[in-house]
N, CA, C and O atoms as CSV, one atom per row, in Angstrom:
chain,resi,resn,atom,element,x,y,z
A,1,MET,N,N,74.587,134.550,124.716
A,1,MET,CA,C,75.573,134.504,123.660
A,1,MET,C,C,76.566,135.656,123.848
A,1,MET,O,O,76.173,136.785,124.143
A,2,ILE,N,N,77.826,135.362,123.678
A,2,ILE,CA,C,78.867,136.379,123.804
A,2,ILE,C,C,79.212,136.875,122.398
A,2,ILE,O,O,79.899,136.197,121.633
A,3,THR,N,N,78.729,138.051,122.085
A,3,THR,CA,C,78.931,138.612,120.756
A,3,THR,C,C,80.239,139.399,120.688
A,3,THR,O,O,80.842,139.716,121.714
A,4,GLU,N,N,80.658,139.700,119.485
A,4,GLU,CA,C,81.840,140.549,119.286
A,4,GLU,C,C,81.623,141.925,119.916
A,4,GLU,O,O,82.547,142.509,120.482
A,5,GLU,N,N,80.399,142.434,119.812
A,5,GLU,CA,C,80.084,143.737,120.380
A,5,GLU,C,C,80.225,143.714,121.903
A,5,GLU,O,O,80.773,144.642,122.498
A,6,LYS,N,N,79.724,142.645,122.524
A,6,LYS,CA,C,79.832,142.531,123.977
A,6,LYS,C,C,81.296,142.427,124.387
A,6,LYS,O,O,81.719,143.090,125.334
A,7,LEU,N,N,82.076,141.603,123.687
A,7,LEU,CA,C,83.501,141.484,124.000
A,7,LEU,C,C,84.211,142.816,123.832
A,7,LEU,O,O,85.020,143.200,124.676
A,8,ALA,N,N,83.918,143.518,122.759
A,8,ALA,CA,C,84.557,144.813,122.518
A,8,ALA,C,C,84.251,145.775,123.660
A,8,ALA,O,O,85.134,146.499,124.119
A,9,LYS,N,N,82.993,145.784,124.122
A,9,LYS,CA,C,82.594,146.652,125.232
A,9,LYS,C,C,83.372,146.283,126.492
A,9,LYS,O,O,83.897,147.164,127.173
A,10,TYR,N,N,83.450,145.009,126.805
A,10,TYR,CA,C,84.134,144.583,128.026
A,10,TYR,C,C,85.639,144.805,127.945
A,10,TYR,O,O,86.263,145.161,128.944
A,11,PHE,N,N,86.228,144.600,126.772
A,11,PHE,CA,C,87.646,144.935,126.604
A,11,PHE,C,C,87.862,146.421,126.866
A,11,PHE,O,O,88.783,146.799,127.590
A,12,ALA,N,N,87.019,147.260,126.280
A,12,ALA,CA,C,87.182,148.710,126.404
A,12,ALA,C,C,87.041,149.169,127.860
A,12,ALA,O,O,87.866,149.939,128.353
A,13,VAL,N,N,86.012,148.702,128.533
A,13,VAL,CA,C,85.773,149.130,129.912
A,13,VAL,C,C,86.892,148.635,130.834
A,13,VAL,O,O,87.397,149.388,131.667
A,14,THR,N,N,87.270,147.377,130.679
A,14,THR,CA,C,88.310,146.821,131.554
A,14,THR,C,C,89.651,147.497,131.307
A,14,THR,O,O,90.369,147.803,132.259
A,15,GLU,N,N,89.999,147.732,130.057
A,15,GLU,CA,C,91.274,148.376,129.762
A,15,GLU,C,C,91.278,149.842,130.203
A,15,GLU,O,O,92.319,150.355,130.614
A,16,GLU,N,N,90.142,150.516,130.123
A,16,GLU,CA,C,90.058,151.890,130.628
A,16,GLU,C,C,90.210,151.903,132.145
A,16,GLU,O,O,90.910,152.754,132.694
A,17,ALA,N,N,89.556,150.960,132.823
A,17,ALA,CA,C,89.669,150.880,134.283
A,17,ALA,C,C,91.096,150.530,134.699
A,17,ALA,O,O,91.604,151.069,135.683
A,18,LEU,N,N,91.737,149.644,133.966
A,18,LEU,CA,C,93.129,149.286,134.271
A,18,LEU,C,C,94.037,150.510,134.148
A,18,LEU,O,O,94.883,150.747,135.011
A,19,ALA,N,N,93.864,151.275,133.093
A,19,ALA,CA,C,94.676,152.484,132.905
A,19,ALA,C,C,94.453,153.460,134.058
A,19,ALA,O,O,95.411,154.044,134.564
A,20,MET,N,N,93.200,153.642,134.478
A,20,MET,CA,C,92.908,154.558,135.571
A,20,MET,C,C,93.513,154.041,136.879
A,20,MET,O,O,94.076,154.815,137.653
A,21,ALA,N,N,93.397,152.745,137.119
A,21,ALA,CA,C,93.954,152.172,138.348
A,21,ALA,C,C,95.467,152.382,138.393
A,21,ALA,O,O,96.015,152.698,139.449
A,22,LYS,N,N,96.135,152.212,137.274
A,22,LYS,CA,C,97.588,152.405,137.222
A,22,LYS,C,C,97.973,153.843,137.574
A,22,LYS,O,O,99.042,154.084,138.134
A,23,GLU,N,N,97.107,154.784,137.248
A,23,GLU,CA,C,97.371,156.194,137.528
A,23,GLU,C,C,97.014,156.590,138.957
A,23,GLU,O,O,97.391,157.667,139.416
A,24,HIS,N,N,96.287,155.722,139.660
A,24,HIS,CA,C,95.799,156.070,141.000
A,24,HIS,C,C,96.154,154.997,142.026
A,24,HIS,O,O,95.307,154.581,142.816
A,25,VAL,N,N,97.386,154.560,142.008
A,25,VAL,CA,C,97.852,153.580,142.989
A,25,VAL,C,C,97.999,154.273,144.342
A,25,VAL,O,O,98.565,155.362,144.436
A,26,ASN,N,N,97.493,153.639,145.366
A,26,ASN,CA,C,97.671,154.127,146.728
A,26,ASN,C,C,99.110,153.819,147.121
A,26,ASN,O,O,99.466,152.660,147.330
A,27,GLU,N,N,99.937,154.855,147.220
A,27,GLU,CA,C,101.370,154.670,147.471
A,27,GLU,C,C,101.638,153.965,148.805
A,27,GLU,O,O,102.661,153.295,148.949
A,28,ALA,N,N,100.750,154.105,149.763
A,28,ALA,CA,C,100.926,153.436,151.051
A,28,ALA,C,C,100.724,151.924,150.935
A,28,ALA,O,O,101.144,151.168,151.811
A,29,ARG,N,N,100.080,151.489,149.849
A,29,ARG,CA,C,99.807,150.064,149.639
A,29,ARG,C,C,100.336,149.608,148.281
A,29,ARG,O,O,99.799,148.685,147.670
A,30,LYS,N,N,101.390,150.265,147.824
A,30,LYS,CA,C,101.919,150.063,146.477
A,30,LYS,C,C,102.282,148.606,146.179
A,30,LYS,O,O,101.997,148.120,145.084
A,31,GLU,N,N,102.893,147.912,147.113
A,31,GLU,CA,C,103.285,146.520,146.860
A,31,GLU,C,C,102.062,145.664,146.524
A,31,GLU,O,O,102.097,144.861,145.592
A,32,TYR,N,N,100.989,145.839,147.283
A,32,TYR,CA,C,99.768,145.077,147.042
A,32,TYR,C,C,99.075,145.529,145.755
A,32,TYR,O,O,98.557,144.712,144.994
A,33,ALA,N,N,99.074,146.834,145.529
A,33,ALA,CA,C,98.461,147.370,144.310
A,33,ALA,C,C,99.186,146.854,143.074
A,33,ALA,O,O,98.554,146.465,142.092
A,34,ASP,N,N,100.516,146.853,143.127
A,34,ASP,CA,C,101.287,146.351,141.993
A,34,ASP,C,C,101.006,144.876,141.731
A,34,ASP,O,O,100.945,144.448,140.578
A,35,ASP,N,N,100.837,144.105,142.792
A,35,ASP,CA,C,100.519,142.681,142.637
A,35,ASP,C,C,99.156,142.520,141.961
A,35,ASP,O,O,99.000,141.702,141.054
A,36,ALA,N,N,98.177,143.300,142.404
A,36,ALA,CA,C,96.849,143.242,141.799
A,36,ALA,C,C,96.898,143.677,140.341
A,36,ALA,O,O,96.266,143.050,139.491
A,37,LEU,N,N,97.637,144.740,140.036
A,37,LEU,CA,C,97.750,145.206,138.652
A,37,LEU,C,C,98.412,144.158,137.765
A,37,LEU,O,O,98.048,144.011,136.598
A,38,ASP,N,N,99.374,143.437,138.307
A,38,ASP,CA,C,100.008,142.356,137.555
A,38,ASP,C,C,98.987,141.280,137.205
A,38,ASP,O,O,98.950,140.799,136.072
A,39,MET,N,N,98.158,140.902,138.176
A,39,MET,CA,C,97.124,139.888,137.919
A,39,MET,C,C,96.132,140.373,136.858
A,39,MET,O,O,95.756,139.624,135.957
A,40,VAL,N,N,95.716,141.631,136.980
A,40,VAL,CA,C,94.774,142.182,136.003
A,40,VAL,C,C,95.392,142.156,134.610
A,40,VAL,O,O,94.746,141.738,133.650
A,41,SER,N,N,96.623,142.595,134.499
A,41,SER,CA,C,97.297,142.617,133.194
A,41,SER,C,C,97.398,141.223,132.598
A,41,SER,O,O,97.239,141.046,131.390
A,42,ARG,N,N,97.660,140.239,133.438
A,42,ARG,CA,C,97.750,138.856,132.951
A,42,ARG,C,C,96.400,138.350,132.465
A,42,ARG,O,O,96.320,137.693,131.427
A,43,TYR,N,N,95.338,138.652,133.209
A,43,TYR,CA,C,94.005,138.230,132.775
A,43,TYR,C,C,93.592,138.928,131.477
A,43,TYR,O,O,92.970,138.309,130.613
A,44,VAL,N,N,93.932,140.200,131.338
A,44,VAL,CA,C,93.614,140.907,130.086
A,44,VAL,C,C,94.393,140.294,128.931
A,44,VAL,O,O,93.847,140.109,127.843
A,45,ALA,N,N,95.658,139.980,129.155
A,45,ALA,CA,C,96.459,139.323,128.105
A,45,ALA,C,C,95.855,137.969,127.751
A,45,ALA,O,O,95.787,137.605,126.577
A,46,ASP,N,N,95.418,137.226,128.757
A,46,ASP,CA,C,94.754,135.940,128.493
A,46,ASP,C,C,93.501,136.155,127.656
A,46,ASP,O,O,93.235,135.400,126.721
A,47,ALA,N,N,92.731,137.190,127.994
A,47,ALA,CA,C,91.499,137.478,127.246
A,47,ALA,C,C,91.816,137.750,125.775
A,47,ALA,O,O,91.115,137.266,124.886
A,48,HIS,N,N,92.864,138.518,125.523
A,48,HIS,CA,C,93.256,138.769,124.133
A,48,HIS,C,C,93.666,137.474,123.443
A,48,HIS,O,O,93.307,137.243,122.288
A,49,HIS,N,N,94.410,136.637,124.139
A,49,HIS,CA,C,94.832,135.349,123.570
A,49,HIS,C,C,93.609,134.504,123.201
A,49,HIS,O,O,93.530,133.972,122.094
A,50,PHE,N,N,92.659,134.383,124.129
A,50,PHE,CA,C,91.460,133.586,123.851
A,50,PHE,C,C,90.665,134.185,122.699
A,50,PHE,O,O,90.166,133.456,121.842
A,51,HIS,N,N,90.545,135.499,122.676
A,51,HIS,CA,C,89.793,136.155,121.606
A,51,HIS,C,C,90.442,135.899,120.247
A,51,HIS,O,O,89.759,135.588,119.271
A,52,GLU,N,N,91.763,136.033,120.194
A,52,GLU,CA,C,92.490,135.792,118.941
A,52,GLU,C,C,92.383,134.344,118.474
A,52,GLU,O,O,92.551,134.053,117.290
A,53,ASN,N,N,92.104,133.440,119.412
A,53,ASN,CA,C,91.975,132.027,119.081
A,53,ASN,C,C,90.518,131.575,119.052
A,53,ASN,O,O,90.212,130.403,119.269
A,54,ASN,N,N,89.629,132.525,118.780
A,54,ASN,CA,C,88.200,132.240,118.598
A,54,ASN,C,C,87.575,131.495,119.768
A,54,ASN,O,O,86.817,130.542,119.581
A,55,ASP,N,N,87.899,131.938,120.966
A,55,ASP,CA,C,87.341,131.349,122.186
A,55,ASP,C,C,86.695,132.471,123.006
A,55,ASP,O,O,87.248,132.911,124.013
A,56,PRO,N,N,85.517,132.928,122.562
A,56,PRO,CA,C,84.897,134.075,123.215
A,56,PRO,C,C,84.472,133.805,124.657
A,56,PRO,O,O,84.471,134.724,125.476
A,57,VAL,N,N,84.117,132.583,124.977
A,57,VAL,CA,C,83.677,132.277,126.343
A,57,VAL,C,C,84.825,132.492,127.326
A,57,VAL,O,O,84.646,133.151,128.350
A,58,ASN,N,N,85.990,131.948,127.027
A,58,ASN,CA,C,87.119,132.130,127.927
A,58,ASN,C,C,87.657,133.558,127.891
A,58,ASN,O,O,88.176,134.042,128.897
A,59,ALA,N,N,87.545,134.240,126.753
A,59,ALA,CA,C,87.937,135.651,126.689
A,59,ALA,C,C,87.059,136.473,127.628
A,59,ALA,O,O,87.555,137.310,128.382
A,60,PHE,N,N,85.762,136.227,127.575
A,60,PHE,CA,C,84.815,136.937,128.425
A,60,PHE,C,C,85.072,136.623,129.898
A,60,PHE,O,O,85.034,137.515,130.745
A,61,ALA,N,N,85.333,135.359,130.196
A,61,ALA,CA,C,85.619,134.959,131.573
A,61,ALA,C,C,86.881,135.655,132.091
A,61,ALA,O,O,86.899,136.150,133.218
A,62,ALA,N,N,87.923,135.693,131.278
A,62,ALA,CA,C,89.173,136.334,131.699
A,62,ALA,C,C,88.958,137.825,131.950
A,62,ALA,O,O,89.518,138.377,132.897
A,63,LEU,N,N,88.159,138.477,131.120
A,63,LEU,CA,C,87.869,139.896,131.335
A,63,LEU,C,C,87.104,140.108,132.636
A,63,LEU,O,O,87.343,141.083,133.349
A,64,ASN,N,N,86.198,139.207,132.940
A,64,ASN,CA,C,85.448,139.337,134.185
A,64,ASN,C,C,86.341,139.118,135.401
A,64,ASN,O,O,86.189,139.817,136.402
A,65,TYR,N,N,87.255,138.177,135.337
A,65,TYR,CA,C,88.224,138.005,136.420
A,65,TYR,C,C,89.077,139.266,136.561
A,65,TYR,O,O,89.299,139.750,137.671
A,66,ALA,N,N,89.554,139.793,135.436
A,66,ALA,CA,C,90.380,141.002,135.468
A,66,ALA,C,C,89.639,142.134,136.149
A,66,ALA,O,O,90.186,142.824,137.010
A,67,HIS,N,N,88.388,142.319,135.756
A,67,HIS,CA,C,87.641,143.436,136.334
A,67,HIS,C,C,87.311,143.180,137.798
A,67,HIS,O,O,87.212,144.121,138.586
A,68,GLY,N,N,87.144,141.930,138.162
A,68,GLY,CA,C,86.939,141.610,139.573
A,68,GLY,C,C,88.126,142.032,140.427
A,68,GLY,O,O,87.953,142.562,141.524
A,69,TRP,N,N,89.340,141.793,139.917
A,69,TRP,CA,C,90.553,142.245,140.624
A,69,TRP,C,C,90.562,143.760,140.735
A,69,TRP,O,O,90.919,144.303,141.780
A,70,LEU,N,N,90.172,144.450,139.662
A,70,LEU,CA,C,90.145,145.917,139.698
A,70,LEU,C,C,89.139,146.424,140.726
A,70,LEU,O,O,89.437,147.333,141.501
A,71,ASP,N,N,87.948,145.832,140.728
A,71,ASP,CA,C,86.930,146.242,141.692
A,71,ASP,C,C,87.388,145.971,143.122
A,71,ASP,O,O,87.185,146.796,144.013
A,72,CYS,N,N,87.996,144.829,143.333
A,72,CYS,CA,C,88.495,144.506,144.665
A,72,CYS,C,C,89.558,145.518,145.101
A,72,CYS,O,O,89.549,145.977,146.244
A,73,GLY,N,N,90.463,145.862,144.200
A,73,GLY,CA,C,91.491,146.850,144.513
A,73,GLY,C,C,90.905,148.207,144.827
A,73,GLY,O,O,91.388,148.909,145.715
A,74,ALA,N,N,89.868,148.577,144.102
A,74,ALA,CA,C,89.214,149.866,144.347
A,74,ALA,C,C,88.494,149.850,145.697
A,74,ALA,O,O,88.579,150.811,146.462
A,75,ARG,N,N,87.801,148.779,145.981
A,75,ARG,CA,C,87.031,148.686,147.230
A,75,ARG,C,C,87.920,148.597,148.464
A,75,ARG,O,O,87.542,149.066,149.538
A,76,THR,N,N,89.094,148.001,148.318
A,76,THR,CA,C,89.982,147.829,149.477
A,76,THR,C,C,91.027,148.930,149.589
A,76,THR,O,O,91.873,148.897,150.482
A,77,GLY,N,N,90.971,149.902,148.687
A,77,GLY,CA,C,91.853,151.057,148.786
A,77,GLY,C,C,93.230,150.891,148.161
A,77,GLY,O,O,94.126,151.694,148.424
A,78,LEU,N,N,93.413,149.871,147.344
A,78,LEU,CA,C,94.688,149.750,146.633
A,78,LEU,C,C,94.802,150.823,145.562
A,78,LEU,O,O,95.894,151.304,145.259
A,79,PHE,N,N,93.659,151.190,144.994
A,79,PHE,CA,C,93.587,152.241,143.977
A,79,PHE,C,C,92.676,153.337,144.518
A,79,PHE,O,O,91.601,153.046,145.042
A,80,THR,N,N,93.092,154.581,144.397
A,80,THR,CA,C,92.315,155.703,144.913
A,80,THR,C,C,91.430,156.264,143.808
A,80,THR,O,O,91.596,157.402,143.370
A,81,VAL,N,N,90.497,155.445,143.375
A,81,VAL,CA,C,89.573,155.823,142.303
A,81,VAL,C,C,88.186,156.027,142.902
A,81,VAL,O,O,87.806,155.382,143.879
A,82,GLN,N,N,87.447,156.937,142.291
A,82,GLN,CA,C,86.071,157.205,142.705
A,82,GLN,C,C,85.230,157.365,141.453
A,82,GLN,O,O,84.678,158.434,141.191
A,83,ASN,N,N,85.140,156.305,140.693
A,83,ASN,CA,C,84.439,156.349,139.416
A,83,ASN,C,C,83.516,155.139,139.350
A,83,ASN,O,O,83.962,154.023,139.082
A,84,SER,N,N,82.240,155.363,139.592
A,84,SER,CA,C,81.292,154.244,139.649
A,84,SER,C,C,80.933,153.696,138.271
A,84,SER,O,O,80.270,152.663,138.177
A,85,ARG,N,N,81.352,154.362,137.212
A,85,ARG,CA,C,81.143,153.803,135.872
A,85,ARG,C,C,82.129,152.658,135.610
A,85,ARG,O,O,81.796,151.694,134.920
A,86,LEU,N,N,83.332,152.767,136.158
A,86,LEU,CA,C,84.364,151.771,135.899
A,86,LEU,C,C,84.602,150.814,137.060
A,86,LEU,O,O,85.110,149.711,136.857
A,87,PHE,N,N,84.240,151.222,138.275
A,87,PHE,CA,C,84.522,150.432,139.473
A,87,PHE,C,C,83.282,150.385,140.364
A,87,PHE,O,O,82.368,151.195,140.215
A,88,THR,N,N,83.262,149.433,141.286
A,88,THR,CA,C,82.167,149.364,142.252
A,88,THR,C,C,82.521,150.212,143.467
A,88,THR,O,O,82.760,149.699,144.561
A,89,VAL,N,N,82.549,151.525,143.244
A,89,VAL,CA,C,82.841,152.509,144.291
A,89,VAL,C,C,81.889,153.688,144.132
A,89,VAL,O,O,81.228,153.846,143.106
A,90,ASP,N,N,81.839,154.504,145.171
A,90,ASP,CA,C,81.038,155.724,145.097
A,90,ASP,C,C,81.804,156.783,144.326
A,90,ASP,O,O,83.029,156.857,144.420
A,91,ASP,N,N,81.098,157.594,143.573
A,91,ASP,CA,C,81.723,158.717,142.880
A,91,ASP,C,C,82.148,159.763,143.900
A,91,ASP,O,O,81.536,159.912,144.957
A,92,GLY,N,N,83.202,160.478,143.560
A,92,GLY,CA,C,83.679,161.535,144.426
A,92,GLY,C,C,84.384,162.598,143.609
A,92,GLY,O,O,84.401,162.529,142.380
A,93,PRO,N,N,84.955,163.566,144.267
A,93,PRO,CA,C,85.543,164.708,143.564
A,93,PRO,C,C,86.776,164.376,142.723
A,93,PRO,O,O,87.084,165.120,141.792
A,94,SER,N,N,87.491,163.290,143.013
A,94,SER,CA,C,88.722,163.009,142.250
A,94,SER,C,C,88.556,161.767,141.378
A,94,SER,O,O,89.470,160.949,141.275
A,95,SER,N,N,87.391,161.628,140.754
A,95,SER,CA,C,87.107,160.410,139.995
A,95,SER,C,C,87.873,160.315,138.683
A,95,SER,O,O,88.002,159.215,138.146
A,96,GLU,N,N,88.383,161.411,138.145
A,96,GLU,CA,C,89.132,161.303,136.887
A,96,GLU,C,C,90.203,162.277,136.845
A,96,GLU,O,O,90.943,162.338,135.863
């Protein structure tokens, strides 16, 4: 079951990761990073739309797609993040 609490948690984590990714764009890959950030922003907007229209399943799905884009960007070096709480990467000295 997708509860309001679970949705709130996933909104918070995904939006925090999105904010961090925006602050840590790899300038050498900026065009690709910007494209990924656009996709993430669209999925987050979709999640809000579904949530506002009482569709928690699709809201949750959109958040998971959004975070998948963020994780992919982190793993492929589009974002220079080292925060394993928000991304599927190893922690390092410049994680925040």
